[in-house]
Structures are given as structure tokens and as C-alpha cells.
C-alpha positions as a printed NumPy array, in Angstrom:
array([[ -7.616,  -5.191,   5.782],
       [ -8.05 ,  -5.812,   1.89 ],
       [ -8.45 ,  -3.55 ,  -0.597],
       [-10.655,  -5.598,  -3.572],
       [-10.547,  -3.534,  -6.448],
       [-12.654,  -4.801,  -9.685],
       [-11.919,  -3.115, -13.133],
       [-12.417,  -4.243, -16.277],
       [-12.919,  -7.267, -15.143],
       [-10.19 ,  -8.043, -13.303],
       [-10.197,  -8.266,  -9.964],
       [ -7.257,  -6.651,  -7.193],
       [ -6.472,  -7.138,  -3.639],
       [ -4.093,  -5.135,  -2.383],
       [ -2.837,  -6.341,   0.65 ],
       [ -1.077,  -3.373,   2.539],
       [  1.71 ,  -4.737,   4.194],
       [  3.355,  -3.968,   7.954],
       [  6.563,  -1.871,   8.753],
       [  9.077,  -1.44 ,   5.799],
       [ 13.039,  -2.182,   6.349],
       [ 14.878,   1.885,   6.684],
       [ 17.62 ,   1.473,   4.22 ],
       [ 17.593,   3.252,   0.722],
       [ 17.54 ,   1.186,  -2.871],
       [ 19.581,   1.779,  -5.143],
       [ 18.458,   4.119,  -8.095],
       [ 18.087,   2.418, -11.684],
       [ 17.867,   4.434, -14.724],
       [ 16.553,   0.912, -16.821],
       [ 14.206,  -2.555, -15.539],
       [ 16.002,  -5.153, -15.262],
       [ 14.662,  -8.722, -15.815],
       [ 15.262, -12.531, -14.047],
       [ 13.555, -15.573, -14.868],
       [ 13.655, -17.645, -12.203],
       [ 12.688, -21.55 , -12.98 ],
       [ 10.393, -22.681,  -9.512],
       [  8.273, -25.523,  -8.254],
       [  7.034, -25.129,  -4.602],
       [  3.37 , -26.407,  -4.401],
       [  0.572, -24.897,  -1.029],
       [ -2.087, -27.02 ,  -0.706],
       [ -5.404, -24.402,   0.426],
       [ -6.842, -24.922,   4.216],
       [ -9.937, -22.678,   3.317],
       [-13.068, -23.685,   1.011],
       [-13.024, -23.362,  -2.669],
       [-15.82 , -20.702,  -4.94 ],
       [-17.199, -23.534,  -7.066],
       [-15.543, -26.067,  -9.279],
       [-12.411, -23.715,  -9.445],
       [ -9.651, -21.934,  -7.19 ],
       [-10.542, -18.38 ,  -5.311],
       [ -8.359, -15.577,  -4.879],
       [ -7.996, -15.591,  -1.28 ],
       [ -6.259, -19.435,  -1.21 ],
       [ -4.158, -18.158,  -4.388],
       [ -2.759, -14.59 ,  -2.801],
       [ -2.007, -16.941,  -0.004],
       [ -0.218, -19.492,  -1.862],
       [  1.744, -17.281,  -3.745],
       [  2.623, -14.773,  -0.451],
       [  3.617, -18.065,   1.387],
       [  5.306, -19.615,  -1.446],
       [  8.991, -19.747,  -0.928],
       [ 10.26 , -17.623,  -4.069],
       [  7.51 , -14.49 ,  -3.273],
       [  7.422, -14.293,   0.516],
       [ 11.264, -13.627,   1.052],
       [ 10.749, -10.153,  -1.155],
       [  7.757,  -9.186,   0.297],
       [  8.682,  -9.401,   3.673],
       [  9.632,  -6.244,   5.65 ],
       [  8.851,  -4.323,   2.879],
       [  6.489,  -0.626,   2.813],
       [  4.012,  -2.062,   0.31 ],
       [  2.954,  -4.924,  -1.676],
       [ -0.156,  -5.764,  -3.579],
       [ -1.153,  -8.447,  -6.373],
       [ -3.449,  -8.904,  -9.249],
       [ -4.993, -11.468, -10.683],
       [ -5.419, -11.798, -14.04 ],
       [ -7.226, -15.507, -15.185],
       [-11.225, -16.192, -14.805],
       [-11.491, -18.723, -11.629],
       [-12.106, -21.445, -14.149],
       [ -8.651, -21.367, -15.449],
       [ -5.884, -23.561, -14.554],
       [ -3.582, -21.854, -14.647],
       [ -3.546, -18.285, -13.34 ],
       [ -1.023, -16.024, -13.228],
       [  0.25 , -12.484, -10.83 ],
       [  1.618,  -9.558, -11.102],
       [  3.172,  -8.418,  -7.089],
       [  4.082,  -4.975,  -7.42 ],
       [  6.818,  -4.187,  -4.651],
       [  8.125,  -1.082,  -2.568],
       [ 10.243,  -1.946,  -0.785],
       [ 11.32 ,   1.725,   1.163],
       [  9.997,   4.926,   1.119],
       [ 12.02 ,   8.203,   1.491],
       [ 10.329,  11.518,   2.179],
       [ 12.25 ,  14.993,   2.516],
       [ 11.633,  17.938,   3.525],
       [  8.826,  19.291,   5.816],
       [  5.012,  20.527,   5.792],
       [  5.775,  24.004,   5.665],
       [  8.244,  23.968,   2.418],
       [  6.977,  20.797,   0.938],
       [  7.891,  16.778,   0.662],
       [  9.169,  14.885,  -2.194],
       [  8.406,  11.375,  -1.313],
       [ 10.588,   8.656,  -3.272],
       [  9.962,   4.876,  -3.367],
       [ 13.375,   2.887,  -3.317],
       [ 13.605,  -1.133,  -4.499],
       [ 10.692,  -1.58 ,  -6.736],
       [  9.941,  -5.147,  -8.376],
       [  7.068,  -6.321, -10.078],
       [  7.099, -10.084,  -9.797],
       [  5.252, -11.921, -12.313],
       [  4.652, -15.534, -11.046],
       [  2.745, -18.298, -12.885],
       [  0.49 , -21.115, -10.605],
       [ -1.167, -24.238, -11.641],
       [ -3.962, -25.444,  -9.338],
       [ -5.311, -28.61 ,  -9.013],
       [ -8.756, -29.501,  -7.604],
       [-10.11 , -28.823,  -5.06 ],
       [ -7.458, -27.027,  -3.428],
       [ -3.774, -26.913,  -4.375],
       [ -1.719, -24.53 ,  -5.813],
       [  1.191, -24.871,  -7.353],
       [  3.473, -22.055,  -8.214],
       [  5.35 , -22.991, -11.504],
       [  7.531, -19.896, -12.622],
       [  8.127, -16.33 , -11.51 ],
       [ 10.082, -13.912, -13.469],
       [ 11.763, -11.104, -12.013],
       [ 11.581,  -7.368, -12.763],
       [ 13.307,  -3.935, -11.281],
       [ 11.95 ,  -0.816, -12.058],
       [ 13.15 ,   2.235, -11.494],
       [ 12.656,   4.315,  -8.039],
       [  9.923,   6.604,  -8.203],
       [  9.384,  10.531,  -6.871],
       [  6.542,  12.711,  -6.471],
       [  6.266,  15.508,  -4.723],
       [  3.668,  17.269,  -2.141],
       [  2.917,  21.138,  -1.488],
       [  0.235,  23.485,   0.65 ],
       [ -0.891,  26.192,   0.26 ],
       [ -1.515,  29.252,   2.888],
       [ -4.814,  27.753,   3.943],
       [ -3.877,  23.853,   3.657],
       [ -0.68 ,  24.672,   6.332],
       [ -2.812,  27.004,   8.416],
       [ -5.204,  23.942,   8.859],
       [ -1.952,  21.453,   9.609],
       [ -0.614,  23.49 ,  12.005],
       [ -3.979,  23.298,  14.398],
       [ -3.815,  19.52 ,  13.924],
       [ -0.711,  19.415,  14.722],
       [ -0.809,  21.703,  17.7  ],
       [ -4.201,  19.612,  18.822],
       [ -3.052,  17.333,  22.461],
       [ -4.595,  14.355,  20.832],
       [ -2.666,  14.406,  17.553],
       [  0.765,  15.375,  19.419],
       [ -0.059,  12.041,  21.648],
       [ -0.773,   9.468,  18.685],
       [  2.529,  10.951,  17.236],
       [  4.801,  11.278,  19.714],
       [  8.815,  10.318,  18.186],
       [  7.212,   9.098,  15.167],
       [  8.898,  10.12 ,  11.888],
       [  5.686,  11.122,   9.802],
       [  4.806,  13.411,   6.78 ],
       [  1.083,  15.389,   6.105],
       [ -0.197,  13.832,   2.867],
       [ -3.257,  15.326,   2.595],
       [ -5.444,  18.525,   3.466],
       [ -8.619,  19.879,   2.279],
       [-11.674,  21.208,   2.697],
       [-14.819,  18.921,   2.153],
       [-18.91 ,  18.858,   2.962],
       [-19.923,  19.029,   6.488],
       [-21.263,  14.76 ,   7.102],
       [-22.815,  15.964,  10.438],
       [-24.444,  19.169,   9.268],
       [-24.283,  21.859,   7.522],
       [-20.956,  24.161,   5.588],
       [-17.576,  22.654,   5.585],
       [-15.055,  21.03 ,   7.449],
       [-11.126,  20.317,   6.27 ],
       [ -9.405,  17.539,   6.461],
       [ -6.31 ,  16.513,   7.06 ],
       [ -4.084,  12.953,   6.62 ],
       [ -0.896,  12.194,   7.88 ],
       [  1.254,   9.002,   7.655],
       [  4.056,   7.447,   9.039],
       [  7.26 ,   7.629,   7.047],
       [  8.286,   4.133,   6.021],
       [  5.643,   2.154,   8.164],
       [  1.89 ,   2.   ,   8.548],
       [  0.38 ,   4.062,  10.885],
       [ -1.804,   7.121,   9.238],
       [ -4.257,   9.437,  11.102],
       [ -6.681,  11.919,  10.208],
       [ -7.99 ,  14.968,  11.777],
       [-11.497,  16.925,  11.096],
       [-11.365,  20.596,  11.953],
       [-13.918,  23.183,  12.013],
       [-14.32 ,  25.438,   8.091],
       [-12.405,  28.334,  10.103],
       [ -9.537,  25.954,  10.831],
       [ -9.259,  26.73 ,  14.602],
       [-10.853,  23.79 ,  16.193],
       [-10.204,  20.329,  15.984],
       [-13.091,  18.365,  15.572],
       [-12.722,  14.373,  15.087],
       [ -9.167,  11.907,  15.181],
       [ -9.346,   8.96 ,  13.563],
       [ -6.134,   6.828,  13.129],
       [ -5.962,   3.843,  11.059],
       [ -3.177,   0.768,  10.733],
       [ -2.284,   1.657,   7.41 ],
       [ -1.395,   3.744,   5.386],
       [ -3.056,   6.16 ,   3.861],
       [ -0.126,   6.378,   0.532],
       [ -1.158,   2.925,  -0.717],
       [  0.459,   3.093,  -3.819],
       [  2.578,   5.453,  -5.704]])
């Protein structure tokens, strides 16, 4: 799945990664930067929009370059915003990488989510019409680990308990390490009143499940599963 966000004229292409690694990173108190001299040529195989490069070809060239690919393989998350218009022959991008997600706690007392091995990869590319992308440089910046907390009130905990007791939910979660990410009331999309939604994600992984309950929090109405984390970017 590709998520496209447009903000202030800049298009962001976010590519959720596959399963992450299981080792935690080293906490860093301040950013450090390494500059690498690079030159890798990638020729695209898909069509070009107009007379310039397109985002999909550029993203593919960056991700598959010998410099970037080793840094995103097996990580929890990576995403790319591109910072140049399509008619620019020297686009550049900032790839945001999170190596590992670590979750402690539980849904009754609350969770602490920690993201380790965070980096930005500032990549410069030279585009030659019609379809050649030449990665000309990269600056790697290590970022400090980042943590956040999630906690639930009594109503939310009741909804979560009902969800976790459902046989379909149990079958999907199996022996998976998971955490509850959201629990909230929302208008019923199929009628009047409200329903309750619970979202559960795999720890340091890419699976997720969303459960919909009745407003009394006594019955599961619907279960949907996903193949990417609901927690795309902290």
C-alpha cells in the first residue's frame, strides 16, 4: 500500500515496510551526521509523466540504490518525501527510517512505545530524460530515540476486554505480540447512534486489526484485518 499526502505543494509517498528486526537500538542524546560520496545509476522501467521524472520511478530508484536499500531492509518503518517539482533535473528526498519499535506495559495499566534506530537519509539524485536516475550523494543523520505513552480509561478498558474475548479476534492475534493502539466511540456508519472502535497492532511489525462493537460494549459487530501497522509514523 502507498499512502500519498500532499502538504504545502509537497507530495509525500509513505511506503510501510515489512516485518521489523527484533533488536533494540542504542539511545542517542543528540543527532550525528555522516556524509557519504556516492554514485549509483538506476534506469526506470515504467513510464514517465510529461517531460520530467515521476515520483514512483524516483522513489523506486532511491529505495533500490545500493546506498539506501541496506538501511531500509527489515526495519519497522520507512517513508519518503520528495522536495522538488517534476521538471527539476536534480530532485532530492529525505527518507525517514525507524529500525525498531519496542512496546512495554499492557492495556490495563498503559503502554510505553519506544522507537529506536531512527535516521534521516538525505538523498540527491540527477535525472536524465527519459528514464535514468543517478543517485549522486547521501547524508545520514542519526536521531535520538523517541517514546510515547498510551493509556485507557474504564470505558475503553471494558471495550478492549470485549474485543479480546471475541473468537475471531483471538484467532487472528494467536501468539502474536500486540498492543492496543486506539479505543474510541464514533457515529454508526450503518445507522443511528454510535459504535465503539478498537484498533490493535503487532509490536514491531506490520499486522493490525480493527474491531467494531455496539455502544453497550457487549457485542462485536465487525472485524477487519490489515497488512500494515496502524501506527505508521511516530
